[in-house]
Every structure is written in C-alpha cells, then in structure tokens.
N, C-alpha and C positions, 0 to 999 in steps of 0.2 A: 699467450697462455703458455703453461708449462710445455716443454718439449717442441715448441715451435721457434726456439732461438735461431736456428741456422735459417730457417724461412723468413725470420724478421731480418736477418742479416742481409739478405737479398735487397730488401728496402733500404738498408743502410748504405749498400754499395751505390745506389741510385743518387743519394745525397752526398757521397763523396766524390763522385765522378767530377762535378764542377770545380772542386777544389785541387784536382790534381795538377792544375797549372801553377799551383804555389809549392809544388814538391820538386824534388831532383830528377824524377823520372817522368816520362811522358804518360805512361799508362800501363795497366797489367789486365790480365784475364782470369775470371773466376768461372768455375763450372760446378753445377749441382748434378751429380748423377745418382743413380739408384734405380729401384724398381717403382713401377707405376704406383701412384697413390701416396707418394711421399711429399706432394705439393710442389714439386720442382717447378713445373711450368706456372703453378700458381703464385709462387714466390717471383718469378720473372715477370709475371704480368702485373704484379703489385708493384714491383720496382719501375716498370716502364709507365704505370698509371701516374706516377709523380708529375710526368712531364706532358702525357697526352693519351690518347685513346690507345690502350695496350695492345690490341690485337694487330692494328695496322702498323705499329711501331716495333712489333717483333718480327725479326727476319728468319724466314725458314729456307727458302731456295734462292740461290743467287749465283752469278758468275764471280770470279775473282774480282774483276772490275766493279761489279755491283757492290760487293763488300766493301771495297776500298772507298767507292763513293760515298755509300751510306755513313761509313766511319769518318770520313773527313768532313762530311756535310754536318753531321751532329757535333763535331768539334769538341765540346766539353759535356754533353749530354750522354748519359749512359747508353751503351748499345746492347741490344738484347737479341741473342741467336737461340732459338728454340730447336730441339731435336737435332743436334749438332753431329750425332753418331751417323746420320745418313750422309753426311759430307765426306769426301776424299781425304785422307791424312794430310796430303800435301796442301789442300786448300786450308783446312784448319790451322796447320802450321804456319802458312803465310799470313792469316788474319791475326793469329798470336803475336808474330813479329810486328805486324803493322800497328797494332794497337800500342805495343811498347814503344816503337819508333815515332809514332804520330805523324809520319810523313808518307806522302804518295809517292808514285813513280816519277822519275825525271823524264820530261817529254821534251821533244824537239819542236821548234816552230816550223810550220809547214811552208813559209815562204823564204826562210833563210836558214843557214847553218848555225843555228843557236838554240839554246835551251829556253823553253818558255819559263816565264816568271813563276816561281813556286810560291803561291799564295795560301794553299790550303795546308794548314798545320792543326792537328788536333792534339789534345791532352785529355784523356778520359779512361773510364774503366768499362769493361766488357763483361757481361753476365751470360753465360750459356748454361743450357740445360742438355742432358744426354741420359739415354737408358744404359749405355756401358761405358766404361772408363776411357776417358781421352787419354790418359797416360799410357794405356795398353794399346790404343789406336796408334799413337805416336812412336812408341817403342817397338811395335811390330814392323813399322816401316822404316825407322831409323835406330841403328844400334846406339848412336850417339845423339841424344835428344835433350842435352843438358841445357840448350839455350831455351827450348821451349818450357821445360821444367822449372826454370828460374822465373819465367814470365807467366806461368799458369798455376793457379791452386785449385785442385779438385776436391770436393767434399762429397762424401757419399751420405745421401740423406736417407732416413728410414722413417717410415710412417709412423707419426706420433699414435699413442695409444688411444687418445680421444678423438682421433680423426675419423668422422664417418661421413656419409655422402651429405648429410644435412649441415654439419659442421663446415664441410668444404663450400657448400653452397652459400651459406651466411657468410663466409669470409670473402669469397672470391667472386660471386656474382656481381655485388654492387661496383666491382672496379670497371665493368663495361659501360655503366652509366654515369659514373662519378669519377672524373679524372682531370688531370692538368692543374687543379688548383694548388696542390701542394708545391709544384715547382715555382709557381708565380711567388707565392708567400715565402719559399725559402730563398730565392734569388733576392727578394726584397729584405730579407733578414741579413743576408750577406752584405748587401750594399750599405744598410743602416749601420752594421758593425764596422765596416771598413777594412781594408786590406791588412793593416797593421795586426789588428785584433785577429783576423782569420788565420794570418800566419802564426800568431802567438798560440792559438788553439792547436793548430797542427803539430807545432814544435812541442807542445805539452804531451800530445799522444805519442809522438815520435819517441820522446824520452821514456815513457812508461813501457813502450813496446821494446825497445832496444835494451834497457836496463833490467826489466823484470821479465821478459818473455823470449824474444827471439835470439838476443845477443847481438854483438857488434860485428859479426862476420859480414864483410862486404858483399859476399854473394847473395845476401838476401835484402839488398837494397831495394828490389822491387816490391817485396813484401813490406818493408818498412814504410816505404812512401805510400802504397795503396792503403794500408791500415791507418795510418796517420790521418789520411785525408778522409776515409770512410767514418772513422769514429768521431773526428772532429765535426763532420757534417751532420752526424747522428745527434751529437750533443747540441748542435745549434738548432737543429729541427726540432728537438725536444724542448728547448729553451723557449722557442718561438711558438710553442703549441701546436706544431704541426703533426707531431707523433706523440704518443703517451707510452711508448715502449721503454722498459727498463734497459737503458743503454750498457750499464755495468753488469747485468747478467748475461746479456748478448756478448759483451767483450770477453767475459770469462770463458763462455762456452767456445766461442771462436778461436780464442787463442789456445785453448786445450786441444781443439781439433786439429789446428794448424801445426802444432808441435808434433802431433802424431803423424801428420801428413809430411811434413819436412823430415822426420827421422826415417820415415819409410821410404821416401824418395831419394835418399842419399845413396842406397845401394844402387839405384838405377841410373845415377850419374856417372858410375865407374863402369866403363865399357869392358866387357868380357872379351878380350881380344882372342884368347885361346878358344872360347867358345864358338867364336865365328869360323875357326878351322873345321870344327865338328859339324857345324850347320852346313858349311859349304859342301862337305863330303856327303852328308846325310841327302842333300839335295841332288847329288849327281853320281852317287856310287852306282847305281844300278844300270844307268844308261851311258855314263861316261868314264868310269873307273876301271882300271886293270888291276887285278889283285893277285898278288904272288904269295905263296906259303911254301918256305923251303926250297925255292928255285922252281915250283910247279905254279902254273896258272891256274887258279881256282875260280877266277871269275873274269870273263871277257865282256868288254863293253859292246853294246849293240847301236851305239851313236858315236858322236865325235868323242876322241879321246881327250879327256880333260885332266885326268888325275891317275896316280899310280900308287899303290899301297903295297908295302913289304911287310908282311905280318910278322916274320921272325925278328926282324931287326926293329920293328915299330917305327919305321920311317915310312913318310908320306911325301909325295910329290904332287904339286898342283901347278897347272899352267898360270904363270904369272899375269899374263894379260886377261885370262877368264877371271882370276881371283880378284884382280884390280878392279874390274867391272862389277864384281859382286860387292867388294867394299864400297864403291861409289853409291851403289843403290842403298847400302846401309848408312850412307852419309860419314863413312870413315875414310881418311886419307891414307894412301899407301904408305906415305913417309911416317905418319903417325903410328900405323899398324907396325912397321919394321922397327921403329924406335922403341915402343912398347915392349916388344918381344926380343929386343936385341940381347938382354942378358938374362932371359927366362930359360926355363928348364927344357922348353921345346927346341932349342938350339936352331933358331931360324937362320937359313942360309939361302943365298940367291946363286943360282948356277944355271948352265945350259946343258941340257942332256935330251936324249931321245926317250920320251916317255914309254915307248913300246919295246924298248930294249928288251930281248929275251922272248919276244912274243912274235911267232912266225907270220901270223897275220897282218901284223903291223910294221914290218921291218923297213918299209919304204916311207915311213913318216919321217919328216925332217926334225932335227933337234930344235928344241924351243927353250926359252928363258923359263924357269921353274922357282917356286918357293919349295924349299926342303924343310920337313919338320920331324922332330923326334916327339911323336904324339900318340897317347893311348889310342889303339883302334876302336872306334865307336862299336859298342856292343851290337848295335842294330846290324852293321855290316856282318860281324861274324855269324850272328844268328840267322839273319835273311840269306846269307851265302850257302847255306847247306843246300845240297842239291842243285846248285846252280853251276854244273859242271865240275864240282869238286873232285880232284883225283885224276883229271885229265891233264896228261903231261904235254904241254906244247912248247917247254922250253927248249933252247937251242943246246 
C-alpha cells in the first residue's frame, strides 16, 4: 500500500538476514522509531513471522547474556527487539556491536587454564523498535558514538494517512495465526538457486547501492553489505512468489531516507571537544567551582573544589583527574581530547597549581594537576552567579 514502504522494508530485512553470511560484514542493526500508531511493532512482528510465531520470537526484556545467547542461537535468522528504548544505553550499545561482530564472549574452561572452543558464530541482521531515538540515547551517554552510528541505521516512521484501526487489524492480526511458512519457502528458493547465483544477486545490488546511492566511502561498508543482502533477499522472495511487494518502490524510498539519515548523522560523528569543557563546568560550577572576578571571589564552592574560573582573563582550570573521569564516562580518551585541542583557540595546557589560590577558606588544599583553558565563560554561570556572594572580597 502507498506510504507503507518503510514498514515493508522491515519484512525485507528478515529475508536479507540469512544472506549476510555471503557479505564482507557479519551484521547490522536497524531501528524503527517514532510515535505510536506508525506500525513499528507491526512491521517487526511481520518480519519475525517469516520464521515463526512472532510474539515468542520478539525479545523484550533480557540480560546481556540473554541477548548474546539469543543472537548467537539464531545464527542467521533476523533478531527482533521490541521497545528497546526501555533498555540501558550500555546494553543497547553492546548488542549493536555483538550483531556487527557475530561473536560471543571468550570463555575459559573450568577444568584447565584454556579457552573454550568458540563454536557460536552468527551473521545476521537485527530489527528494533523504539518510541524515542536510539541515536539520542547513545549520544547522551557517549560523546563519541561513531562506532554505533556506523552499525545502526534508525528511521523515523510516521503513521500512513490510510492507517486506521481496521486497516491495522487486517494487516497484522493474521500474523499471529499464520507464520513460519515463508521462511521455509525462502530457504528452499536459496538452495535451489545455489550459492553462486545468490552471490551474484548480492553483487548486483551492491553495485547499484555503491555507484548510484551511498558512494564508495569505506565508512559505509556496513550499510552497503546490509542493503545488498536485504534487497537481494527481497528480490529472491518476490521471484519465488513469497511476497508481492514492489521491490523497486521500497528500494527508492529506503535509499532516500537512508541518505537523509546518513547526512544528518555525520555531524554527530564529530565530537565537540570544546563543548565537553562547558558541559563539565555546567555540571559542577555551583557545588565545586571557585569563581573570581577581578581578584574578588564571587562564588565559593560548597562541595569538593573541582574547578576554578577567572572571569577577567577568561581562564578556567579544572582538576585533571576529575575531568579525565568525566571524559571516560563520555567514552572519550584523555589523549584524544588533548590532541584534538592541542592547536585550538582554547590554548589547552597541563600544569600543577593550587585551585584555591587567593581563597582564604581553601589555603590548606594541596596543589593538583589541572587542565587550563582559555574558553568563553558559560553564560549560565554568569547569570546564575548573581546574588551568590557577588562582591564579597575574600582575596588575599
């Protein structure tokens, strides 16, 4: 039906999953997000119904080990995870990397000092549904989430104009009583076709995707491999009479949406290192920052002293150990941070000093290693500082 192209793409993902073993990457994750009523979960259930009863196959709540076991047990069959926005970002990140690697944890044998034989290898696709953006969830936790962004494609689905309760029931209700037959017929079609012809189909779609849509940038190898398998699988399913969906119409729609997503996510792949400074100070200025203006203490910390701001010179000092801990929480290495700002306007320096210098109440604090920045003082600090002891001369 018109406007259901992206929902149909979910079914295509299911047919593409078994063909990932013929590509250069092990797997990739897709996510349908958006408001309720866009048939996100319906598309997920339709995709899972290719292989079996969709409700039991759909994963909702699980431990990390449970996710790992399910993925490796499915091996080549698509994995479906519903309502993924309820999961911790760390768990989602691990699952995305597991799908792309296709390998579980290295485990030791209990009886001797040796690794267990690694027999569980998967090559598959994963489809998730979420009411909120997974990109936002991951980026809120990690300042540098480029690894996940290259292994995850998220599409915002909107409710088709023809979608009503009756239409939804007519499309999706039969899935709960009619399932599993398409997968058998699809695998039979692949076996009849033979591995050589399957690889040729994947190569054909790969050339179309690389030369006419996504380009040859190696960063998008996960995209290229996944789409090649997905549309080759959809084409085979169409020729076998398993589906009657216009593959070309879905392809054009998906490529258009993918280019939009790709261009939009490029800016997220560049870490805002300078912005991290402001974020750290905004988090700590009231409790742990000592602020000077023209030699006068205008704000005293009422917790552990972590940072020092000198408004006149625009210089800020932060405890190196505390800031490195903050960077680790954002998945940014301190060496990466220092190199990125080495020749920037913030004039990053590392020195040892007493953060409390000039503050009588803190004269006994010892010198510590600090990062020094020439950085515009966040407006929030200047605005919120009014009335917090401004004008009280505590300098030596």
